[in-house]
C-alpha positions in Angstrom: -65.8 -14.9 146.8 -69.1 -14.2 148.6 -69.7 -13.4 152.3 -73.2 -14.4 153.3 -75.4 -15.1 156.3 -78.5 -13.9 158.1 -79.0 -10.2 158.8 -76.8 -8.6 161.5 -74.2 -11.3 161.2 -71.3 -9.1 160.2 -71.2 -9.9 156.5 -71.0 -6.4 155.2 -68.3 -5.4 157.6 -66.3 -8.5 156.9 -66.7 -8.2 153.1 -65.6 -4.5 153.2 -62.6 -5.3 155.5 -61.5 -8.2 153.3 -61.7 -6.0 150.2 -59.5 -3.5 151.9 -57.0 -6.1 153.3 -56.6 -7.8 150.0 -56.7 -4.6 147.9 -59.7 -6.1 146.2 -63.0 -4.9 144.9 -66.0 -4.8 147.2 -69.5 -5.5 145.7 -72.1 -4.0 148.0 -75.4 -5.8 148.8 -77.6 -4.2 146.1 -80.8 -4.8 148.2 -79.9 -1.9 150.4 -79.6 0.7 147.7 -82.7 -0.7 145.9 -84.9 -0.7 149.1 -83.7 2.8 150.1 -84.6 4.2 146.7 -88.0 2.4 146.7 -90.9 4.8 147.4 -93.2 2.0 148.4 -93.1 -1.2 150.5 -91.2 -3.9 148.6 -93.0 -6.9 147.0 -92.1 -10.4 146.0 -91.5 -9.2 142.4 -88.8 -6.8 143.7 -86.5 -9.7 144.7 -85.9 -10.6 141.1 -85.0 -7.0 140.3 -82.7 -6.8 143.3 -80.9 -10.0 142.0 -80.5 -8.4 138.6 -78.8 -5.4 140.1 -76.6 -7.7 142.2 -75.6 -9.7 139.1 -74.7 -6.5 137.2 -72.6 -5.2 140.1 -70.8 -8.6 140.4 -70.2 -8.9 136.7 -68.8 -5.4 136.5 -66.5 -6.1 139.4 -65.3 -9.4 137.9 -64.6 -7.6 134.6 -62.5 -5.0 136.4 -59.5 -7.2 136.6 -59.3 -7.0 140.3 -57.3 -9.7 142.0 -60.1 -10.2 144.5 -63.8 -9.6 144.2 -65.6 -9.8 147.5 -69.4 -9.9 147.2 -71.6 -8.9 150.1 -74.2 -11.7 149.6 -75.3 -13.7 146.7 -78.5 -15.2 145.3 -79.0 -17.4 148.4 -79.9 -14.4 150.5 -82.8 -13.5 148.1 -83.9 -17.2 147.9 -84.1 -17.5 151.7 -85.7 -14.1 152.0 -88.4 -15.1 149.5 -89.0 -18.5 151.1 -89.3 -17.0 154.6 -91.3 -13.9 153.6 -93.5 -15.4 150.9 -93.4 -19.1 151.4 -91.9 -19.8 148.0 -89.2 -18.7 145.6 -89.3 -18.2 141.9 -87.4 -21.0 140.1 -85.4 -18.4 138.1 -84.0 -17.1 141.4 -83.5 -20.4 143.2 -81.7 -21.8 140.2 -79.1 -19.0 140.6 -78.2 -20.2 144.1 -77.3 -23.6 142.6 -75.5 -22.3 139.5 -73.8 -19.0 140.4 -70.1 -19.7 141.0 -67.9 -18.2 143.7 -64.4 -19.3 144.5 -65.1 -19.3 148.2 -68.3 -18.8 150.3 -68.0 -17.5 153.9 -71.1 -18.1 156.0 -71.2 -15.6 159.0 -72.9 -16.8 162.1 -75.4 -14.5 163.8 -73.3 -14.5 167.0 -72.8 -10.8 167.1 -74.9 -8.3 169.0 -78.1 -7.3 167.1 -77.8 -3.9 165.5 -81.0 -2.1 164.7 -81.5 -1.2 161.0 -84.9 -0.2 159.5 -84.3 -2.8 156.7 -83.8 -5.7 159.1 -86.8 -7.9 159.9 -85.5 -10.5 162.4 -84.4 -9.0 165.7 -84.9 -12.3 167.6 -81.7 -14.2 168.0 -83.4 -17.6 167.7 -84.9 -16.5 164.4 -81.5 -15.5 163.1 -80.0 -18.9 164.1 -82.9 -20.6 162.3 -82.1 -18.6 159.2 -78.4 -19.6 159.6 -79.4 -23.2 159.6 -81.2 -22.6 156.3 -78.0 -21.1 154.8 -76.0 -24.0 156.1 -78.4 -26.5 154.4 -78.4 -24.5 151.2 -74.7 -24.0 151.1 -73.1 -27.1 152.5 -69.6 -26.2 151.2 -69.6 -22.8 152.9 -66.9 -22.1 155.5 -68.4 -21.0 158.8 -67.2 -17.7 160.2 -67.8 -17.1 163.9 -66.7 -15.0 166.9 -64.6 -11.9 167.1 -61.7 -13.0 164.8 -63.8 -13.1 161.6 -61.2 -11.3 159.5 -58.4 -13.6 160.5 -60.6 -16.7 159.9 -61.5 -15.4 156.5 -57.9 -14.5 155.5 -56.7 -18.0 156.6 -59.4 -19.6 154.5 -58.4 -17.5 151.5 -54.8 -18.6 152.0 -55.8 -22.2 152.5 -57.9 -22.3 149.3 -55.1 -20.7 147.2 -57.3 -17.8 146.1 -54.3 -15.5 146.2 
């Protein structure tokens, strides 16, 4: 499954918590490690490299035999990032959003307090809600996760979709 949404929407915390609750494998958002290791400002070309790292991490987790693989984001994050930052997205990346398969997609709403992070670019709440609308449009089958009881909502969704 993947947990996705705009920045500062609680997706990393939710994904980590779900992995712990379900005794599953957590796949970290590879963009963070990539950008922290980068000794220069990122460019549009870096987004494809970030996706390659994300794919490798997801594939390794899926091959581990874990009962649950919880991915902190998917290709849609990079697609929206590219469209917003550069006004376009490479077809090879956008096609991944349409073809990459996840058993369940949880879309976190940006209804949590903003937390500063030097990698975050959208501190304005209205901007994050605009991004959320893009996610909703791109992922119409995603289950919305809102409010303080995110973990319980997610666990109920997992139970309801028979992922266990």
